[in-house]
C-alpha positions as CSV (number, residue, x, y, z in Angstrom):
1,M,33.2,-93.6,5.3
2,H,36.1,-95.3,7.1
3,I,39.3,-95.7,5.1
4,Q,39.4,-99.5,5.5
5,T,35.8,-99.6,4.2
6,V,36.9,-97.7,1.1
7,W,39.6,-100.2,0.2
8,K,37.4,-103.2,1.1
9,I,34.9,-102.0,-1.4
10,Q,37.6,-101.7,-4.0
11,R,38.2,-105.4,-3.8
12,Y,34.7,-106.1,-5.2
13,P,34.4,-103.7,-8.1
14,V,31.8,-105.9,-9.9
15,M,29.5,-105.8,-7.0
16,L,30.0,-102.0,-6.7
17,L,29.1,-101.5,-10.4
18,V,26.2,-103.9,-10.3
19,A,24.7,-102.0,-7.3
20,I,25.1,-98.7,-9.0
21,A,23.6,-100.1,-12.2
22,F,20.6,-101.4,-10.2
23,L,20.0,-98.0,-8.6
24,L,20.3,-96.2,-12.0
25,L,17.8,-98.6,-13.5
26,L,15.4,-98.0,-10.6
27,S,15.8,-94.3,-11.1
28,L,15.2,-94.5,-14.8
29,L,12.1,-96.6,-14.4
30,G,10.7,-93.9,-12.1
31,L,11.4,-91.0,-14.4
32,H,7.9,-91.2,-16.0
33,R,6.5,-90.3,-12.6
34,L,8.5,-87.0,-12.6
35,N,6.1,-84.1,-12.5
36,L,7.5,-81.4,-14.8
37,D,4.3,-79.3,-14.8
38,V,5.0,-75.7,-13.8
39,D,2.3,-73.9,-12.0
40,F,2.4,-70.8,-9.9
41,S,0.2,-72.4,-7.3
42,D,2.9,-75.1,-6.7
43,Y,4.8,-72.6,-4.5
44,F,2.1,-72.9,-1.8
45,S,1.6,-75.8,0.6
46,P,-1.7,-77.7,0.0
47,E,-2.2,-77.6,3.8
48,E,-1.8,-73.8,4.0
49,P,-5.2,-72.4,5.3
50,R,-5.0,-69.3,3.2
51,F,-4.4,-71.4,0.1
52,I,-7.3,-73.7,0.9
53,A,-9.6,-70.7,1.4
54,F,-8.4,-69.2,-1.9
55,N,-9.2,-72.5,-3.8
56,N,-12.6,-72.7,-2.1
57,M,-13.3,-69.2,-3.3
58,S,-12.3,-70.2,-6.8
59,D,-14.6,-73.2,-6.7
60,N,-17.6,-71.2,-5.4
61,F,-17.3,-68.3,-7.8
62,E,-16.6,-67.9,-11.5
63,R,-12.9,-66.9,-12.0
64,H,-12.6,-64.0,-14.4
65,D,-8.8,-63.7,-14.3
66,Q,-7.5,-66.9,-15.8
67,L,-6.9,-65.8,-19.4
68,W,-7.5,-62.3,-20.8
69,L,-6.7,-61.1,-24.3
70,L,-6.1,-57.4,-24.4
71,L,-6.6,-55.8,-27.8
72,E,-5.1,-52.3,-28.2
73,S,-5.9,-50.0,-31.1
74,K,-5.3,-46.4,-32.1
75,Q,-8.9,-46.3,-33.0
76,D,-11.7,-46.0,-30.5
77,W,-13.5,-49.3,-30.2
78,R,-16.8,-47.4,-29.4
79,D,-16.8,-45.9,-32.9
80,G,-18.0,-49.3,-34.2
81,E,-15.5,-49.6,-37.1
82,L,-13.7,-52.5,-35.5
83,N,-16.8,-54.3,-34.3
84,H,-17.3,-56.4,-37.4
85,S,-13.7,-57.5,-37.2
86,L,-14.1,-58.3,-33.5
87,L,-17.1,-60.5,-34.1
88,A,-15.3,-62.3,-37.0
89,F,-12.3,-62.9,-34.7
90,V,-14.5,-64.2,-31.9
91,S,-16.2,-66.5,-34.4
92,Q,-12.8,-67.8,-35.6
93,I,-11.5,-68.3,-32.0
94,D,-14.7,-70.1,-31.0
95,K,-14.0,-72.8,-33.5
96,Q,-10.8,-73.9,-31.6
97,S,-11.5,-77.1,-29.7
98,D,-9.4,-75.8,-26.7
99,I,-11.7,-72.8,-26.1
100,I,-15.1,-73.3,-24.5
101,S,-16.2,-69.7,-24.6
102,V,-15.2,-66.1,-25.3
103,Q,-16.6,-63.4,-23.1
104,G,-15.9,-59.7,-22.4
105,Y,-16.3,-56.7,-24.6
106,N,-17.7,-58.9,-27.4
107,Q,-20.8,-59.5,-25.3
108,F,-21.6,-55.8,-25.4
109,V,-21.1,-55.7,-29.2
110,Q,-23.3,-58.7,-29.6
111,G,-25.9,-57.3,-27.1
112,H,-25.7,-60.3,-24.7
113,A,-24.7,-58.0,-21.8
114,Q,-27.9,-56.0,-22.1
115,L,-29.9,-59.1,-21.2
116,N,-28.8,-58.8,-17.6
117,K,-31.9,-56.6,-16.6
118,I,-29.8,-53.5,-16.7
119,L,-31.9,-50.3,-17.0
120,P,-31.5,-48.8,-20.5
121,Y,-30.4,-45.4,-19.1
122,K,-27.8,-47.0,-16.7
123,K,-24.2,-47.8,-17.7
124,H,-23.5,-51.5,-17.3
125,P,-21.4,-52.0,-14.2
126,R,-19.0,-54.3,-15.9
127,L,-18.3,-52.2,-19.0
128,D,-15.4,-50.4,-17.5
129,S,-13.8,-53.8,-16.8
130,V,-13.6,-54.7,-20.5
131,L,-13.4,-51.3,-22.2
132,S,-10.7,-48.7,-21.2
133,N,-11.8,-45.2,-20.4
134,D,-10.2,-43.8,-23.6
135,G,-11.8,-46.6,-25.7
136,H,-8.4,-47.7,-27.1
137,A,-8.3,-51.1,-25.4
138,I,-10.7,-54.0,-24.8
139,L,-10.6,-57.3,-23.0
140,L,-11.7,-60.7,-24.0
141,Q,-12.0,-63.5,-21.5
142,F,-11.2,-67.0,-22.7
143,Q,-12.4,-70.1,-20.9
144,L,-10.2,-73.1,-21.9
145,D,-11.2,-76.7,-22.1
146,E,-8.6,-78.2,-19.7
147,S,-9.6,-81.7,-20.5
148,K,-7.5,-81.4,-23.7
149,A,-4.4,-81.3,-21.5
150,S,-4.7,-85.1,-21.1
151,Q,-3.6,-85.4,-24.8
152,F,-0.2,-84.0,-23.9
153,K,2.6,-85.4,-21.8
154,T,2.3,-82.6,-19.3
155,R,-0.2,-79.8,-18.6
156,S,2.6,-77.3,-19.2
157,L,3.1,-78.5,-22.7
158,W,-0.6,-78.2,-23.4
159,L,-0.6,-74.7,-22.0
160,I,2.4,-73.7,-24.2
161,D,0.8,-75.2,-27.3
162,T,-2.7,-73.7,-26.6
163,L,-1.5,-70.2,-25.7
164,D,1.1,-70.1,-28.5
165,N,-1.7,-70.9,-31.0
166,I,-4.0,-68.2,-29.5
167,K,-1.2,-65.7,-29.6
168,L,-0.3,-66.6,-33.2
169,Q,-3.9,-66.5,-34.4
170,S,-4.4,-63.1,-32.7
171,Q,-1.3,-61.6,-34.2
172,Q,-2.2,-62.9,-37.7
173,F,-5.7,-61.6,-37.5
174,W,-5.1,-58.2,-35.9
175,K,-1.7,-57.1,-37.2
176,P,-3.0,-56.0,-40.6
177,L,-5.6,-53.8,-38.7
178,K,-2.8,-52.3,-36.6
179,V,-4.2,-53.8,-33.4
180,N,-1.8,-55.1,-30.8
181,S,-2.7,-58.2,-28.7
182,Y,-1.5,-59.2,-25.3
183,L,-2.3,-62.3,-23.1
184,N,-2.7,-62.0,-19.4
185,G,-4.1,-63.9,-16.4
186,T,-3.1,-66.9,-14.4
187,H,-2.9,-69.2,-17.5
188,A,-0.6,-66.6,-19.2
189,L,1.5,-66.5,-16.0
190,N,1.9,-70.3,-16.0
191,W,2.5,-70.2,-19.8
192,Q,5.5,-68.0,-19.2
193,Y,6.7,-70.0,-16.2
194,A,6.8,-73.1,-18.5
195,K,8.6,-71.2,-21.2
196,V,11.2,-69.8,-18.8
197,L,11.8,-73.4,-17.5
198,R,12.3,-74.6,-21.1
199,H,14.7,-71.7,-21.9
200,D,16.7,-72.3,-18.7
201,L,17.2,-76.0,-19.3
202,T,18.2,-75.3,-22.9
203,W,20.9,-73.0,-21.8
204,F,22.1,-74.5,-18.6
205,A,23.1,-77.9,-20.0
206,P,25.7,-76.6,-22.6
207,S,26.9,-73.9,-20.3
208,L,27.6,-76.5,-17.6
209,L,29.5,-78.7,-20.0
210,L,31.6,-75.7,-21.1
211,V,32.5,-74.9,-17.4
212,I,33.5,-78.6,-16.9
213,F,35.6,-78.6,-20.1
214,V,37.4,-75.3,-19.3
215,M,38.2,-76.3,-15.7
216,A,39.3,-79.8,-16.7
217,A,41.4,-78.6,-19.6
218,L,43.2,-75.9,-17.6
219,F,43.8,-77.7,-14.3
220,I,43.1,-81.4,-14.3
221,R,44.3,-82.6,-17.7
222,Q,43.9,-86.3,-16.8
223,K,41.4,-88.0,-19.1
224,V,40.6,-90.9,-16.7
225,W,40.0,-88.5,-13.8
226,I,37.9,-86.2,-16.0
227,A,35.8,-89.1,-17.3
228,A,35.3,-90.4,-13.8
229,L,34.3,-87.0,-12.4
230,C,31.8,-86.5,-15.2
231,L,30.5,-90.1,-14.7
232,N,30.0,-89.5,-11.0
233,S,28.2,-86.2,-11.7
234,L,25.9,-88.0,-14.2
235,I,25.2,-90.8,-11.8
236,A,24.4,-88.4,-8.9
237,L,22.1,-86.4,-11.2
238,V,20.2,-89.5,-12.4
239,L,19.8,-90.9,-8.9
240,T,18.6,-87.5,-7.7
241,L,16.0,-87.2,-10.4
242,G,14.9,-90.8,-9.5
243,V,14.3,-89.7,-5.9
244,A,12.3,-86.7,-7.1
245,A,10.2,-89.0,-9.3
246,W,9.6,-91.8,-6.8
247,L,8.8,-89.4,-4.0
248,K,6.8,-87.2,-6.3
249,L,8.5,-84.1,-5.1
250,T,7.1,-80.7,-6.1
251,L,9.2,-79.0,-8.8
252,A,8.9,-75.5,-10.1
253,A,10.8,-73.0,-12.3
254,I,13.4,-72.5,-9.6
255,S,14.1,-76.3,-9.7
256,A,15.8,-75.8,-13.1
257,F,18.9,-74.7,-11.1
258,V,19.2,-77.9,-9.1
259,P,21.2,-79.9,-11.8
260,V,23.6,-77.0,-12.1
261,I,24.3,-77.0,-8.3
262,I,24.6,-80.8,-8.3
263,V,27.2,-81.0,-11.0
264,T,29.1,-78.0,-9.9
265,L,29.5,-79.2,-6.3
266,A,30.4,-82.7,-7.5
267,L,33.2,-81.4,-9.6
268,A,34.4,-78.9,-6.9
269,Y,34.5,-81.3,-4.0
270,A,35.9,-84.3,-5.7
271,S,38.8,-82.2,-7.1
272,H,40.4,-82.4,-3.6
273,L,41.0,-86.1,-4.2
274,Y,42.5,-85.4,-7.6
275,F,44.9,-82.7,-6.4
276,G,45.9,-84.8,-3.4
277,W,46.7,-87.7,-5.8
278,R,48.6,-85.4,-8.1
279,R,50.7,-84.1,-5.3
280,A,51.5,-87.6,-4.0
281,V,52.5,-88.7,-7.5
282,N,54.8,-85.7,-7.9
283,N,56.4,-86.8,-4.6
284,G,57.3,-90.1,-6.1
285,L,54.5,-92.4,-4.9
286,S,53.1,-95.0,-7.2
287,N,49.5,-94.7,-8.4
288,E,48.0,-97.0,-5.8
289,L,50.0,-95.5,-2.9
290,A,49.1,-92.0,-4.2
291,L,45.4,-92.9,-4.1
292,K,45.7,-94.2,-0.6
293,E,47.5,-91.1,0.5
294,T,44.9,-88.7,-1.0
295,V,42.1,-90.7,0.6
296,R,43.9,-90.6,4.0
297,V,44.5,-86.9,3.8
298,N,41.1,-85.8,2.5
299,Q,38.8,-88.4,4.0
300,A,38.0,-86.4,7.2
301,P,37.6,-83.0,5.5
302,L,35.4,-84.6,2.8
303,F,33.3,-86.3,5.4
304,Y,32.7,-83.2,7.5
305,S,32.2,-80.9,4.6
306,T,29.6,-83.4,3.2
307,I,27.8,-83.3,6.6
308,T,27.8,-79.5,6.7
309,T,26.6,-79.1,3.1
310,I,23.9,-81.7,3.6
311,F,22.9,-79.9,6.8
312,G,22.8,-76.5,5.0
313,F,20.6,-77.7,2.2
314,C,18.4,-79.7,4.6
315,L,17.6,-76.4,6.3
316,L,15.7,-75.4,3.2
317,T,13.1,-78.0,4.2
318,F,12.0,-75.4,6.8
319,S,10.7,-73.2,4.0
320,P,6.9,-73.1,3.8
321,S,7.2,-73.5,0.0
322,P,7.2,-77.2,-1.3
323,P,9.5,-76.4,-4.4
324,I,12.1,-74.9,-2.1
325,Q,11.8,-77.9,0.3
326,S,12.3,-80.2,-2.7
327,F,15.2,-78.0,-3.8
328,G,17.0,-78.6,-0.5
329,L,16.3,-82.3,-0.2
330,L,17.4,-83.0,-3.8
331,V,20.7,-81.2,-3.5
332,A,21.4,-82.7,0.0
333,F,20.8,-86.2,-1.5
334,A,23.0,-85.5,-4.4
335,V,25.8,-84.3,-2.1
336,L,25.6,-87.6,-0.2
337,C,25.7,-89.5,-3.5
338,N,28.7,-87.6,-4.7
339,Y,30.6,-88.3,-1.4
340,L,29.9,-92.0,-1.6
341,L,30.8,-92.1,-5.3
342,S,34.0,-90.1,-4.8
343,L,35.3,-92.7,-2.4
344,T,34.2,-95.7,-4.5
345,T,33.8,-95.3,-8.3
346,L,36.1,-92.4,-8.6
347,I,38.9,-94.2,-6.7
348,Y,38.2,-97.4,-8.8
349,F,38.5,-95.6,-12.2
350,A,41.5,-93.5,-11.0
351,K,43.5,-96.8,-10.7
352,F,43.6,-96.8,-14.5
353,S,45.1,-93.3,-14.7
354,V,48.7,-92.7,-15.8
355,A,50.8,-91.8,-12.7
356,K,53.4,-89.5,-14.3
357,P,54.8,-86.5,-12.4
358,Q,53.3,-83.3,-13.8
359,P,53.3,-79.7,-12.5
360,I,50.1,-78.7,-10.8
361,R,48.6,-75.7,-12.5
362,L,47.0,-74.0,-9.5
363,F,46.8,-70.6,-7.8
364,T,50.2,-70.8,-6.0
365,T,50.4,-67.0,-5.9
366,V,47.6,-67.1,-3.3
367,I,50.1,-68.2,-0.7
368,G,52.2,-65.0,-1.4
369,L,49.0,-62.9,-1.0
370,A,48.2,-64.5,2.3
371,K,51.8,-64.0,3.6
372,Y,51.8,-60.4,2.5
373,N,48.5,-59.9,4.4
374,V,49.8,-61.5,7.6
375,K,52.5,-58.8,7.9
376,R,49.7,-56.2,8.5
377,P,47.4,-57.8,11.0
378,N,46.3,-54.6,12.7
379,S,45.3,-52.9,9.4
380,V,43.5,-56.1,8.2
381,M,41.5,-56.5,11.4
382,L,40.6,-52.8,11.7
383,G,39.5,-52.7,8.1
384,I,37.3,-55.8,8.6
385,V,35.8,-54.4,11.8
386,L,34.9,-51.0,10.2
387,I,33.5,-52.5,7.0
388,S,31.5,-55.0,9.0
389,I,30.0,-52.3,11.1
390,A,29.0,-50.4,7.9
391,A,27.7,-53.6,6.4
392,T,25.5,-54.3,9.5
393,F,24.0,-50.8,9.1
394,S,23.3,-51.4,5.4
395,V,21.8,-54.9,6.0
396,S,19.4,-53.5,8.6
397,K,17.8,-51.4,5.8
398,L,17.0,-54.5,3.7
399,T,13.3,-54.8,3.0
400,L,11.0,-57.6,1.8
401,N,9.9,-56.5,-1.7
402,D,8.8,-59.6,-3.4
403,D,6.4,-59.7,-6.3
404,P,5.9,-63.0,-8.3
405,L,4.4,-61.0,-11.2
406,S,7.7,-59.2,-11.7
407,Y,9.9,-62.3,-12.0
408,F,10.3,-62.0,-15.7
409,N,12.4,-59.7,-17.9
410,E,11.0,-56.3,-19.0
411,D,10.4,-57.6,-22.6
412,N,8.7,-60.8,-21.5
413,P,5.1,-61.1,-22.9
414,F,3.6,-61.4,-19.5
415,T,5.5,-58.4,-18.2
416,V,4.4,-56.3,-21.2
417,S,0.8,-57.4,-20.9
418,S,0.7,-56.6,-17.2
419,Q,1.9,-53.1,-17.9
420,K,-0.9,-52.7,-20.5
421,M,-3.4,-54.0,-18.0
422,R,-2.3,-51.3,-15.5
423,Q,-2.2,-48.7,-18.3
424,Y,-5.8,-49.2,-19.5
425,F,-7.6,-51.0,-16.7
426,A,-7.4,-51.4,-12.9
427,G,-4.4,-53.8,-13.0
428,I,-3.9,-57.4,-12.1
429,N,-3.3,-57.2,-8.4
430,L,-6.6,-58.7,-7.3
431,Q,-7.8,-59.4,-3.8
432,H,-11.2,-60.9,-2.7
433,Y,-13.4,-61.0,0.4
434,V,-16.2,-63.5,0.7
435,V,-19.2,-62.1,2.6
436,E,-21.7,-64.7,4.0
437,S,-24.8,-64.5,6.1
438,V,-24.3,-65.7,9.6
439,S,-27.2,-68.1,9.3
440,G,-26.0,-69.5,6.0
441,E,-29.2,-68.4,4.2
442,Q,-29.6,-66.4,1.0
443,V,-27.8,-63.1,0.8
444,D,-30.2,-60.4,2.0
445,K,-30.5,-56.9,3.4
446,T,-28.0,-57.3,6.2
447,E,-25.3,-58.6,3.9
448,L,-26.0,-56.1,1.1
449,S,-25.9,-53.2,3.6
450,F,-22.5,-54.4,4.9
451,I,-21.2,-54.8,1.3
452,Y,-22.1,-51.2,0.5
453,K,-20.5,-49.9,3.7
454,F,-17.4,-52.1,3.1
455,A,-17.0,-50.9,-0.5
456,R,-17.2,-47.2,0.6
457,F,-14.4,-47.8,3.1
458,L,-12.3,-49.7,0.5
459,K,-12.7,-47.0,-2.2
460,A,-11.4,-44.4,0.2
461,Q,-8.1,-46.3,0.5
462,T,-5.2,-45.0,-1.6
463,E,-4.1,-48.5,-2.3
464,V,-7.4,-49.4,-4.1
465,N,-7.9,-48.8,-7.8
466,K,-11.4,-50.3,-8.0
467,V,-14.0,-52.3,-6.0
468,Q,-16.4,-54.7,-7.7
469,H,-19.3,-56.3,-5.9
470,L,-22.9,-57.5,-6.2
471,G,-24.3,-54.1,-5.3
472,D,-23.1,-52.6,-8.6
473,W,-25.5,-54.9,-10.5
474,I,-28.4,-54.2,-8.1
475,R,-28.0,-50.4,-8.5
476,S,-27.9,-50.8,-12.3
477,T,-31.1,-52.8,-12.4
478,G,-33.0,-50.4,-10.2
479,L,-34.3,-53.2,-8.0
480,G,-35.5,-52.6,-4.5
481,Q,-34.7,-54.9,-1.6
482,R,-37.9,-56.9,-1.9
483,Q,-37.7,-57.1,-5.7
484,F,-34.1,-58.3,-5.5
485,H,-35.0,-60.9,-2.9
486,R,-37.8,-62.3,-5.0
487,L,-35.7,-62.3,-8.2
488,L,-32.9,-64.1,-6.4
489,A,-35.2,-66.7,-5.0
490,N,-36.7,-67.5,-8.4
491,N,-33.5,-67.5,-10.4
492,S,-30.1,-69.2,-10.1
493,A,-26.9,-67.2,-10.0
494,S,-26.0,-68.5,-13.4
495,E,-29.3,-67.4,-14.9
496,L,-28.7,-63.9,-13.6
497,H,-25.1,-64.0,-15.0
498,L,-23.8,-63.3,-11.5
499,R,-21.5,-66.2,-10.9
500,S,-18.6,-63.8,-10.5
501,E,-20.3,-62.1,-7.6
502,L,-22.6,-64.7,-6.1
503,S,-22.1,-68.3,-5.1
504,A,-24.2,-71.1,-6.5
505,S,-26.0,-71.4,-3.1
506,K,-26.6,-67.7,-3.1
507,S,-25.5,-67.5,0.5
508,A,-22.2,-65.8,-0.2
509,A,-21.2,-62.7,-2.2
510,L,-17.7,-61.8,-3.4
511,V,-16.2,-58.4,-3.1
512,T,-13.2,-58.0,-5.4
513,L,-10.5,-55.3,-5.0
514,Y,-8.2,-54.2,-7.8
515,L,-5.1,-52.9,-5.9
516,K,-2.2,-50.8,-7.1
517,P,1.1,-52.6,-7.5
518,M,2.3,-53.3,-4.0
519,T,5.3,-55.0,-2.3
520,A,4.8,-57.9,0.0
521,M,5.1,-55.8,3.1
522,E,2.7,-53.2,1.8
523,L,0.1,-55.9,1.0
524,V,0.4,-57.3,4.6
525,A,0.1,-53.7,6.0
526,F,-3.0,-53.1,3.9
527,E,-4.5,-56.5,5.1
528,T,-3.9,-55.4,8.7
529,K,-5.6,-52.1,8.2
530,V,-8.7,-53.7,6.6
531,N,-8.8,-56.4,9.2
532,H,-8.9,-53.7,11.9
533,W,-11.9,-52.1,10.2
534,L,-13.7,-55.4,9.8
535,K,-13.2,-56.2,13.5
536,Q,-15.2,-53.1,14.3
537,N,-17.8,-53.3,11.6
538,A,-18.5,-56.9,10.6
539,S,-20.3,-58.3,13.6
540,Q,-23.5,-59.2,11.8
541,V,-21.9,-61.0,8.8
542,T,-19.2,-63.6,8.2
543,V,-16.3,-62.2,6.2
544,S,-13.4,-64.4,4.9
545,P,-9.8,-63.4,5.3
546,P,-8.5,-61.5,2.3
547,L,-7.9,-63.9,-0.6
548,G,-5.5,-63.3,-3.5
549,S,-2.5,-64.9,-5.1
550,N,-0.3,-61.9,-4.6
551,L,-1.2,-61.7,-0.9
552,L,-0.6,-65.5,-0.6
553,F,2.8,-65.0,-2.1
554,A,3.5,-62.0,0.2
555,H,2.8,-64.2,3.3
556,L,4.9,-67.0,1.7
557,S,7.8,-64.7,1.1
558,I,7.7,-63.3,4.7
559,D,7.4,-66.7,6.2
560,N,10.2,-68.1,4.0
561,A,12.5,-65.2,4.8
562,N,11.9,-65.6,8.5
563,N,12.5,-69.4,8.3
564,M,15.6,-69.0,6.3
565,L,17.0,-66.4,8.7
566,S,16.3,-68.7,11.6
567,S,17.9,-71.6,9.8
568,F,20.9,-69.5,9.1
569,G,21.3,-68.8,12.8
570,V,21.0,-72.4,13.7
571,A,23.6,-73.4,11.0
572,L,26.1,-70.8,12.3
573,I,25.8,-72.1,15.8
574,A,26.1,-75.7,14.6
575,L,29.2,-74.8,12.6
576,A,30.9,-73.1,15.6
577,V,30.1,-76.1,17.8
578,L,31.5,-78.6,15.2
579,L,34.7,-76.7,14.7
580,S,35.2,-76.3,18.5
581,I,34.7,-80.1,18.9
582,L,37.0,-81.1,16.0
583,K,39.8,-78.7,17.1
584,H,39.2,-79.0,20.8
585,S,39.1,-75.2,21.0
586,L,36.4,-72.6,21.2
587,L,38.6,-70.1,19.4
588,F,38.5,-72.3,16.2
589,G,34.7,-72.4,16.5
590,F,34.5,-68.6,16.8
591,M,36.9,-68.1,13.9
592,G,34.8,-70.4,11.8
593,L,31.7,-68.5,12.7
594,L,33.3,-65.2,11.6
595,L,34.8,-66.5,8.4
596,N,31.4,-67.8,7.2
597,F,29.1,-65.1,8.6
598,L,31.0,-62.0,7.4
599,P,31.0,-63.0,3.7
600,L,27.2,-63.2,3.8
601,L,26.9,-60.0,5.8
602,W,29.1,-58.1,3.3
603,V,27.3,-59.5,0.2
604,F,23.9,-58.6,1.5
605,A,25.1,-55.2,2.4
606,L,26.3,-54.6,-1.2
607,W,23.0,-56.0,-2.4
608,Q,21.1,-53.5,-0.4
609,L,23.3,-50.6,-1.5
610,N,22.6,-51.5,-5.1
611,G,18.8,-51.4,-4.5
612,G,18.4,-55.1,-3.8
613,F,15.7,-56.5,-1.5
614,I,14.8,-59.8,0.2
615,S,12.9,-62.1,-2.2
616,L,12.2,-65.8,-2.7
617,G,15.6,-66.3,-4.4
618,T,17.7,-64.2,-2.1
619,A,16.2,-65.8,1.1
620,V,17.2,-69.2,-0.2
621,V,20.8,-68.0,-0.4
622,L,20.7,-67.6,3.4
623,G,19.5,-71.2,3.8
624,M,21.9,-72.9,1.5
625,M,25.2,-71.0,1.1
626,L,26.6,-71.5,4.6
627,G,26.7,-75.2,3.9
628,V,28.7,-74.6,0.7
629,I,31.3,-72.1,1.9
630,V,32.0,-73.8,5.2
631,D,33.6,-76.7,3.3
632,D,36.7,-74.7,2.4
633,T,37.0,-73.5,6.0
634,L,36.9,-77.1,7.2
635,H,39.6,-78.2,4.7
636,L,41.8,-75.3,5.9
637,M,41.3,-75.6,9.7
638,L,41.7,-79.3,9.8
639,K,45.2,-78.8,8.3
640,L,46.2,-76.3,10.9
641,P,47.9,-77.4,14.2
642,S,45.6,-76.8,17.2
643,E,48.4,-75.6,19.5
644,R,51.6,-73.6,19.2
645,S,54.9,-75.5,18.9
646,E,58.4,-74.6,17.8
647,D,57.6,-75.1,14.2
648,S,53.9,-74.2,14.3
649,I,54.2,-71.3,12.0
650,A,56.1,-73.4,9.4
651,L,53.4,-76.1,9.8
652,M,50.7,-73.5,9.3
653,W,52.1,-72.3,6.0
654,Q,52.8,-75.9,5.0
655,G,49.2,-76.8,5.6
656,L,47.9,-73.6,3.9
657,S,50.1,-74.1,0.9
658,K,48.5,-77.5,0.3
659,V,44.9,-76.3,0.7
660,L,44.7,-72.6,-0.4
661,P,45.4,-73.3,-4.1
662,V,42.9,-76.2,-4.1
663,I,40.1,-74.2,-2.5
664,S,40.9,-71.4,-5.0
665,F,40.2,-73.9,-7.8
666,T,37.0,-75.1,-6.1
667,T,35.9,-71.5,-5.5
668,L,36.4,-70.6,-9.2
669,T,34.6,-73.8,-10.2
670,I,31.6,-73.1,-8.0
671,A,31.5,-69.4,-9.0
672,L,31.6,-70.3,-12.7
673,G,29.0,-73.0,-12.3
674,F,26.6,-70.9,-10.2
675,S,27.1,-68.0,-12.6
676,I,25.2,-70.0,-15.2
677,G,22.1,-69.0,-13.4
678,L,22.6,-65.4,-14.7
679,L,21.5,-66.7,-18.1
680,S,18.1,-67.4,-16.6
681,D,15.0,-65.3,-17.5
682,F,13.6,-66.1,-14.1
683,A,14.4,-63.5,-11.5
684,P,14.7,-65.8,-8.4
685,I,17.3,-68.0,-10.2
686,A,19.2,-64.9,-11.4
687,Q,19.3,-63.4,-7.9
688,L,20.2,-66.8,-6.3
689,S,23.0,-67.2,-8.9
690,L,24.4,-63.7,-8.4
691,L,24.4,-63.7,-4.6
692,S,25.8,-67.3,-4.4
693,C,28.7,-66.3,-6.7
694,L,29.5,-63.3,-4.6
695,V,29.2,-65.2,-1.3
696,V,31.6,-67.9,-2.6
697,L,34.1,-65.3,-3.8
698,F,33.9,-63.3,-0.6
699,A,34.2,-66.4,1.5
700,W,37.4,-67.3,-0.4
701,G,38.8,-63.8,0.3
702,F,38.2,-64.2,4.0
703,D,39.8,-67.7,4.0
704,V,42.9,-66.4,2.2
705,L,43.2,-62.9,3.8
706,M,41.6,-63.2,7.3
707,L,42.2,-66.8,8.5
708,P,46.0,-66.7,8.6
709,V,45.8,-63.4,10.5
710,L,43.3,-64.6,13.1
711,Y,45.2,-67.9,13.5
712,Q,48.5,-66.2,14.2
713,R,47.0,-63.5,16.4
714,W,44.5,-65.6,18.4
715,V,45.6,-69.2,18.4
716,L,49.4,-69.1,18.2
717,R,49.8,-66.0,20.4
718,R,47.4,-67.4,23.0
719,S,49.2,-70.8,23.0
720,N,52.5,-69.0,23.5
721,A,51.2,-67.0,26.4
């Protein structure tokens, strides 16, 4: 925004306030459109072919992994002593209006499972899926009536209410009998996502207010400025929520961190105007002249830092995940709002502040640290080179090890139940293959022969715990090929209780794998191995790609990491070009590249040394943090003379003495604000928070310790030569 435009707007404050009020009203009117439902599937793009195929599979076959209740007892459930209690519990649960049916081990106790034409001397093929080998754990499958969700404001609230009731009822019934109960499945996963979001929002708001209060009380101490900064942050936040509502952007648990970033950046960036005003007042200028001076001095750095921050967060739109795309768009919009508000409403309200000279409580000792460091340029540069080489070696060892089922704390109910599922059963890492006849007719000899052969191959793989398919049922019934063909022709898949293995059209069969816990890269490697086998052995049938939520997320994580890395490279080049243009020197561009690349390199090296890996949250750091840390570099470099003169060294320290203390304040503000994410029970937010704080602190260290050295050695010495 041009300086003359800033002061022209100040002449019409009523129009300014009316315009803001109108935008706020528009945003508030749209808040009812805000989708606050939290669902694991939201992380996938609706246009993703794998996601579409997965949903089609879910529509064509009966899902048996949506909500499980695992009951663990020291007694053996096969002894029969707990059977009467189990039937009483099922009868009690069945009375709940939210539950359509209860299936699982209770069907064997009630005798319903034996109606599936299983030979009396054969073990039912599905018994092992609901009764552990040692007999100490059983599974019950709940089918929920999702139409009840319409009675709640959001589906997430319905899920919390329903599963909390089931959990409470289970504990009250089974605790006297010393039976432990655990909920698992996709509904339980979304239940915990919703609870984590509620927890985070509960803690983030007061923590953010505390950070604002502490930084304001210690450093700003001007009531009008503090009120104006808070008001601007609130306006930017409301307008951003309005954009999310009207555009119906996809939000997820990671979106809970967006308000923290918005308010933190708003406070940090606008503080440059305050400290410029305070310095001008201390130099004897009146309030109005001091405001004009701070706008004049900071207008260019604020503009370019806003552009780079917006650019950095907009790079998140290249992520394949809609919530991360929304994350980037919302913060980018909020940064733009904050820039405009800082040069309009902030300046307007600042006119009413009391312009009395006061000492500026800032980090003036930083200047002494920078001067001390400049005296040892060779040691500094050698140390940076050696550490950077070691960091590069460390970063090269980073691996992609993302698992959406491990995003919660160890004591989280879903985490505990997942451990129990692995302890007693085949686990929760499911993967499916849909086998169809080439002609589209009823599954017959060719398809069954392939399924048997495919299952033998899969069972031989070390990654596979268990394989479940239609052939298990056929063997248990003792049916021959002709008998099965006739039975299938005369009965529907539902009548045969085979909807988990056979589509309604009976032209497709489902092969389900229970895999061991695997990282994203291991899942993709396993997929590649199976695809190679299928290419050689599946010529007579049609086999779908592997379908599973974990595999979907593995591909999402890999694609997201690759896109964020590419975006990071683009942003680095753009930064170098921008600085080269602004300072008319390629050296400034190269220095800016180093000052903003090395902090990320060092932080990720430390992350790897401490056992860290690339995940959804850590990859986002690559996409967004360059736009944040480059702002301080811009504020510093724009204050430095581009060429050597007689007093260039004095001018350098004069410029640095004005900016280094201020960027120390902004660094501390951003670090404290972003550290709020460490309170989250959601791993991506905690990882994003930790790495962002470290990157900001390391970037500050490079600006303080490395920039003066590089400037004197490269720019001033070269100009002198």
